[in-house]
Structure formats: C-alpha cells, structure tokens
TORLO-570212 format. One line per 5 residues: number of its first residue (from 1); for each residue x, y, z of C-alpha. Coordinates in steps of 0.02 Angstrom, whole numbers, plus 50000, padded with zeros to 5 digits. Layout:
! TORLO-570212
NUM) X,Y,Z  ...
This chain:
! TORLO-570212
1) 51007,50406,50787  51058,50492,50948  50907,50516,51059  50990,50624,51189  51156,50709,51219
6) 51261,50738,51372  51186,50872,51483  51284,51034,51467  51336,51132,51622  51198,51218,51723
11) 51058,51116,51642  50942,51038,51769  50825,50903,51704  50744,50770,51810  50668,50652,51682
16) 50627,50481,51752  50570,50380,51603  50647,50493,51469  50801,50463,51362  50913,50556,51483
21) 50902,50584,51669  50995,50702,51784  50956,50651,51962  50933,50777,52104  51100,50827,52185
26) 51141,50765,52360  51282,50803,52484  51433,50688,52476  51597,50720,52568  51568,50908,52585
31) 51509,50937,52406  51353,50913,52302  51356,50767,52181  51234,50687,52061  51218,50551,51931
36) 51181,50576,51746  51111,50428,51649  51112,50448,51460  51060,50334,51316  51090,50310,51131
41) 50998,50193,51012  51067,50111,50856  50981,49982,50747  51003,49835,50866  51092,49911,51016
46) 51058,50024,51163  51205,50114,51241  51187,50181,51418  51314,50287,51510  51311,50317,51698
51) 51414,50466,51756  51451,50512,51937  51483,50700,51931  51502,50859,52033  51342,50960,52028
56) 51423,51132,52009  51535,51102,51859  51474,50934,51791  51649,50861,51800  51654,50670,51819
61) 51720,50607,51986  51847,50470,51953  51907,50324,52057  51728,50280,52104  51653,50111,52149
66) 51471,50086,52103  51347,49946,52129  51213,49937,51994  51049,49841,51994  50984,49846,51814
71) 50815,49795,51743  50732,49809,51573  50545,49821,51593  50500,49689,51721  50654,49581,51686
76) 50811,49581,51791  50969,49609,51688  51108,49604,51817  51171,49660,51987  51356,49699,51987
81) 51492,49806,52064  51595,49919,51948  51750,50025,51968  51747,50183,51861  51920,50258,51844
86) 51851,50412,51757  51683,50412,51848  51588,50338,51701  51515,50164,51676  51461,50121,51499
91) 51337,49982,51464  51298,49908,51294  51140,49803,51268  51133,49705,51105  50985,49616,51026
96) 51046,49443,50981  50938,49287,50986  51092,49182,51021  51156,49295,51161  51179,49219,51333
101) 51121,49369,51437  51287,49379,51530  51378,49544,51556  51553,49545,51481  51691,49673,51501
106) 51778,49728,51342  51883,49873,51278  51786,50019,51208  51797,50174,51104  51710,50333,51153
111) 51525,50362,51135  51408,50500,51191  51559,50614,51188  51644,50526,51333  51802,50424,51351
116) 51816,50267,51455  51931,50119,51473  51799,49984,51460  51622,49949,51402  51514,49813,51479
121) 51414,49718,51349  51262,49605,51369  51182,49513,51222  51014,49426,51218  50844,49421,51130
126) 50771,49597,51120  50895,49674,51243  50939,49813,51121  50764,49845,51056  50728,49985,51178
131) 50603,50006,51319  50624,50061,51499  50796,50027,51574  50787,50047,51763  50949,50070,51860
136) 50969,50074,52048  51143,50149,52071  51235,50142,52238  51395,50242,52263  51502,50133,52377
141) 51658,50241,52379  51744,50380,52283  51922,50446,52288  51957,50358,52451  51799,50416,52539
146) 51676,50283,52599  51507,50353,52654  51424,50284,52811  51286,50217,52699  51295,50190,52511
151) 51229,50340,52414  51077,50276,52316  51011,50348,52152  50856,50273,52069  50854,50305,51883
156) 50762,50248,51727  50790,50296,51546  50667,50256,51408  50723,50214,51232  50585,50219,51100
161) 50517,50050,51046  50416,50018,50889  50283,49883,50876  50183,49830,50723  50009,49759,50748
166) 49908,49691,50601  49719,49694,50610  49624,49577,50495  49464,49676,50477  49310,49596,50400
171) 49286,49741,50280  49448,49838,50269  49560,49685,50259  49735,49677,50335  49782,49843,50415
176) 49952,49863,50497  49960,49992,50636  50122,50057,50708  50142,50089,50894  50287,50185,50969
181) 50315,50193,51156  50435,50315,51237  50416,50234,51407  50403,50044,51418  50354,49887,51323
186) 50178,49874,51251  50083,49710,51251  49908,49634,51239  49865,49739,51086  49686,49707,51029
191) 49559,49782,50910  49371,49766,50934  49293,49799,50764  49117,49813,50835  49165,49959,50947
196) 49309,50019,50837  49414,50010,50995  49603,49990,51007  49674,49929,51171  49847,49889,51238
201) 49939,49878,51403  50104,49941,51471  50192,49909,51637  50181,50061,51749  50209,50079,51936
206) 50068,50189,51999  50160,50253,52151  50186,50430,52212  50375,50414,52222  50386,50351,52042
211) 50268,50483,51970  50365,50621,52058  50517,50574,51953  50424,50573,51786  50414,50721,51669
216) 50302,50640,51539  50241,50472,51473  50222,50471,51283  50142,50335,51176  50081,50352,50997
221) 49996,50245,50867  49982,50271,50679  49826,50226,50578  49860,50183,50395  49772,50289,50263
226) 49674,50136,50205  49588,50103,50372  49433,50211,50352  49349,50165,50518  49487,50253,50617
231) 49521,50405,50505  49421,50516,50620  49436,50690,50692  49434,50645,50878  49468,50498,50993
236) 49408,50459,51168  49551,50380,51263  49543,50300,51434  49678,50236,51551  49624,50102,51673
241) 49444,50150,51632  49469,50336,51670  49443,50471,51539  49598,50569,51490  49600,50758,51483
246) 49576,50814,51301  49737,50915,51310  49838,50753,51324  49776,50689,51154  49844,50757,50991
251) 49802,50694,50816  49931,50724,50681  49840,50704,50514  49963,50799,50403  50041,50646,50323
256) 49957,50559,50178  50012,50381,50220  49953,50374,50400  49874,50469,50544  49964,50475,50711
261) 49875,50488,50878  49989,50552,51016  49955,50515,51198  50062,50631,51305  50038,50619,51494
266) 50127,50750,51600  50157,50724,51784  50001,50819,51836  49889,50707,51731  49973,50552,51801
271) 49938,50611,51978  49756,50646,51933  49738,50468,51869  49835,50397,52017  49713,50475,52140
276) 49576,50368,52062  49677,50216,52008  49774,50185,52167  49927,50073,52179  49938,49953,52033
281) 50072,49903,51909  49982,49917,51742  49927,50053,51622  49785,49990,51512  49744,50106,51367
286) 49584,50101,51263  49553,50219,51117  49401,50235,51005  49323,50370,50896  49229,50501,50996
291) 49040,50503,50986  49043,50672,50898  49192,50634,50786  49181,50637,50597  49295,50570,50462
296) 49432,50692,50416  49577,50717,50297  49702,50856,50261  49740,50912,50084  49910,50868,50013
301) 49968,51049,50023  49927,51054,50209  49810,51204,50192  49635,51131,50213  49552,51000,50321
306) 49395,50913,50257  49272,50847,50388  49152,50716,50321  48993,50638,50389  48901,50494,50303
311) 48716,50453,50307  48693,50309,50331  48861,50285,50421  48904,50145,50299  48833,50183,50125
316) 48710,50050,50066  48707,49971,49894  48550,49991,49791  48495,50157,49865  48541,50340,49879
321) 48667,50395,50011  48724,50565,50074  48896,50637,50107  48898,50797,50211  49059,50894,50235
326) 49141,51055,50292  49304,51125,50228  49409,51217,50358  49579,51294,50366  49707,51185,50453
331) 49761,51339,50552  49648,51394,50632  49560,51226,50619  49390,51290,50679  49370,51415,50537
336) 49251,51346,50405  49283,51422,50234  49190,51444,50070  49299,51380,49928  49270,51292,49761
341) 49306,51105,49751  49291,50952,49640  49233,50787,49714  49222,50607,49652  49174,50439,49725
346) 49271,50297,49644  49244,50111,49668  49366,49975,49616  49492,50099,49544  49395,50151,49390
351) 49206,50146,49423  49155,50327,49453  48995,50328,49556  48988,50516,49575  49077,50666,49500
356) 49038,50847,49530  49097,51020,49580  49035,51153,49698  49076,51289,49822  49078,51245,50006
361) 48966,51341,50126  49048,51427,50273  48884,51430,50370  48813,51255,50339  48884,51086,50289
366) 48888,51052,50102  48816,50888,50043  48808,50773,49893  48685,50632,49861  48741,50481,49762
371) 48670,50312,49713  48764,50150,49740  48723,50013,49613  48656,49849,49684  48778,49714,49738
376) 48925,49833,49761  49017,49797,49922  49185,49846,49994  49296,50000,50003  49283,50150,49888
381) 49372,50318,49883  49297,50488,49918  49413,50606,49824  49420,50796,49841  49529,50895,49720
386) 49563,51072,49659  49507,51144,49825  49511,51333,49807  49568,51303,49626  49734,51236,49688
391) 49799,51079,49601  49896,51030,49758  49744,51044,49872  49680,50865,49859  49625,50740,49990
396) 49559,50561,49989  49457,50465,50116  49415,50280,50104  49232,50239,50134  49144,50070,50144
401) 48995,50006,50044  48891,49863,50111  48756,49755,50037  48631,49659,50141  48707,49525,50252
406) 48739,49363,50160  48615,49227,50204  48497,49344,50296  48316,49313,50247  48274,49482,50325
411) 48398,49581,50220  48477,49673,50366  48616,49784,50295  48787,49757,50371  48796,49940,50421
416) 48646,49910,50535  48739,49770,50624  48890,49885,50645  48782,50027,50709  48695,49915,50835
421) 48862,49847,50894  48936,50021,50914  48781,50076,51011  48785,49922,51123  48964,49964,51171
426) 48928,50149,51196  49030,50208,51046  48883,50302,50968  48733,50386,51049  48554,50326,51066
431) 48491,50439,50927  48600,50348,50799  48531,50181,50858  48351,50243,50847  48382,50307,50670
436) 48448,50137,50619  48292,50053,50687  48184,50181,50596  48276,50135,50434  48227,49951,50459
441) 48046,49998,50488  48037,50119,50341  48110,49985,50226  47987,49852,50287  48122,49745,50368
446) 48031,49767,50534  47841,49765,50538  47760,49867,50677  47580,49915,50714  47618,50080,50800
451) 47757,50204,50825  47799,50326,50962  47879,50496,50958  48044,50548,51035  48010,50735,51035
456) 48072,50746,51215  48197,50607,51187  48351,50588,51297  48475,50447,51327  48385,50386,51482
461) 48230,50335,51381  48308,50172,51322  48329,50048,51462  48507,49980,51488  48451,49799,51464
466) 48408,49839,51282  48595,49860,51250  48624,49684,51314  48493,49616,51193  48575,49711,51051
471) 48747,49642,51096  48679,49464,51101  48621,49485,50921  48787,49559,50865  48877,49412,50949
476) 48765,49286,50861  48672,49231,51018  48507,49290,50942  48450,49254,50764  48401,49395,50647
481) 48217,49348,50664  48227,49349,50854  48313,49518,50855  48190,49597,50734  48042,49528,50830
486) 48111,49599,50993  48141,49769,50913  47964,49772,50842  47893,49733,51015  48000,49865,51100
491) 47951,49996,50972  47766,49957,50992  47785,49968,51181  47877,50133,51169  48037,50065,51247
496) 48130,50110,51087  48056,50280,51040  48050,50285,50850  47970,50426,50753  47944,50382,50570
501) 47965,50516,50439
C-alpha cells in the first residue's frame, strides 16, 4: 500500500511526522532549493526517498553529495555520506530478525515513480515495521558548488505502525485491542479494569522547533465488539495529565466488529499542551469513558444510533433490572426519533431473558424492566432489531450480569465493587457512588440507624479521604466487613449523604 506519492509541482506541504515531507525552501547558489522526503510501506519493508530539488519546478538537482544522520524512534540507524547522481537517495529498511543492521549498497529498480542507480538497504529486527524515521540531511556540495556551511534540513516521516494488545478482563475474558500510530512507536500499554482506563506512551519531543514542523499527530485504538465496558458514546482523554479538547477526539462506531477511537492533535493543540507540559520527551495518553457517557451502538444499516443506560450499571442476578435507551439518527446524531423496534436480552446464546416490542419516545428515554434468574453470571446480549420496521436496522450490545461476590458473607454484588472502584478513581460521579451505597442499605447488606438527605447535594459533600478508604477496599486492603462498617458509620455521621427511597 502506498501511503504517499511524490509531491506534484506547486504543492507546498510541510508535514514533520507525516508520510511525506516537503521542507521549507532556502537559498542555495542563487536559487531556491528544498528537500522532499517520501515513504512507502510494504508488508515488511519501508522505502524512503530523499530528493534534493529546485523549488520552482521540482526538478531533482543531480551530482549532489549529502550527509545523512538517520534514526528510527529513539534508535540511531546510521550516519553516512552519499553521492546522488540524479539528486535522489533511496533507502530501504527491512524487518528481518537475522539482519545485521548494516547499510548495504545494491542495484535498484524504480520506486515512488523515480529512477536511481542504487538503493541502500538495511535489515534488522523491526526496521521495516514503521514508526518515525528522523533524517538530518546536510547538503555538502552540488554540481561543483560547495556552500560555506553545509545546508541542513531536519526531516521526519511517519509510517503507520499497528500494535495488538490483549486484555485479560475478569468478566469479559480475553479482549484484543488494536492500536495504530501515525507518528511513533507505542509502548507501556496498560488497562486498569477498575477505572476502565487505557493508557500508553509514545516518544515525543515537546519543543517549540519540533511542534512548528508538525501538521498533526494521529493515534487510534479499536475496541472489539465483545468488550462491553468500552463500547461507550464518549471518552475523556488526557495527555500528560492534561485534558484534550473534545474536537480532537472522534469515535467511529459504524463498523460491527469494532469501535475506533481517533486521537487527532493538530499543531495548535500541541502548542496548547506544550505551554502546560514544558520540555519533556514523552507523550503519555490515558483514555476512559466520560462520566456522562452511555453505551452505544449503530444499526447495521448505518441509519440509527442506540444509546443505552443500565440501572444498576451491571445488572444483578436474582432481581429486576432496567434498561433505558434513546434511538437517534446517526446524522444528525443529536436528533432523538420515535420509531418502532423489537428488543431481546439473550444469555448463553439461547436463553431469552426478555423479548418485547415498542415505539421509542422522542421526548423521554424508553425503558424495559427485566428479571435475571439467580446464579446467572457473565456476558449477555442486548439485541435491537426491526428498528423502524427495517430488517437491516439491527444492533447488538454486550452487557454483563453479576451475582454476589464469591466467598463474601455480606453478599456484596460485584457491580458494587466496580462502582466503588470507578468512583474512587474519579471515573463516575459522587451521585452514582451514593446510589450504590443506598442499594446496600435498602437490601440490608449495610445496617444503619439513621439516614441523611442529599437534597442540596454536591460533589464537595464527600470528603476526599473517603475515596482512599474505598480504594483500599477495592484493592483488598480492607475486608468486606471493615468496609461495610466504615460506610455505615459515615452514613450515620452524614459524611456519605444517603437518602433512602
């Protein structure tokens, strides 16, 4: 697949960190010259061409001697002098575990639409996988002219790299996510199930001179259709602890097999982050569902989006549970519509827990109430079909059923532990935590002598140290009995403001 093509005449594109880069023209021996760096990716190779050209007509300038300092990511590849008879140096990087990492000269055919006498090939582990190839190019002489000082061009081209990361989730099982970076190598990928937070790092030079040469930094990750915890409508994404502008985050949920979250950072956003980050050499990304996000899915015909909220957040076995939902057009996505639909909840492929039909409400969320038999645990499918009487308008969302925690004498449902963990890490708001504690009281898991009201409730009413106590329990540093006793005390003292219905 060709990522970029040779720049045609009169096209100006300064794209440090993209697949092609045309560097700003500079005077050289009474004319304006520039360097074009282009790239092409095959299955196990990356081809890079470096062309020294006239700025006005884009003609290569032959009989040129160049000195190139090349790096891939943070690793030095080579420093070497080249003679380019036709003004073009072609480099070929090959992924080969047995390669020696030495640059060899060999005869070549044409690629990228150019002809050249030789290609320089380097083989080694991962060299042709992609990433950021940085090239400091010095023009030492050309057509008999030797400048007083070498003419220096700093370039970098980015070739997309794909990474697979498998999460072994306690409830959802093995889930393989795909990451694609259009800038540099990703590493230190992690997933925190308690906070539903994905994190990874990428080398990045936070420096004004570097950012000035960048058009955009683009990274994306794809969530498989079976990973219900992350099939949400919105994500909060931070870089180095700083919130990103919402306009830089796009969620592509039009494919049935996966959902892709795009992170696209233009130069202006990079400068905004740089003003607060300062000089550093790392970009640490964290992404988690937004506090106000809901589960979402698009129908197979691409016409409708279904936004789903669950109460409780993880349906509980042995009791009634509620699914609330809105049906909207995909375009415009904010327009809620009133259309007929069929809906089912299916467990273990063939156990139908709920089946019904209705007409969605364009003014208020529609809802269904269903009972989950005792001792059912694990993933189930929430299936919508025949939306607007269209056989192709169908959508499926995986949901999770939980029984009480195994071995817990206090019968604390697993969804409570998840809710407390999410609250402790700031993923959900205080109201959701208070509702979870009210559930424990109403179901006699917590015994209290008095309750307090949160009529004038706001987030500041719960002291920050309560989050630490909650996190200790989630991490196993407090027993269930100790946690429940502390919650009972805090409710009675009004520190956790619970109003029982």
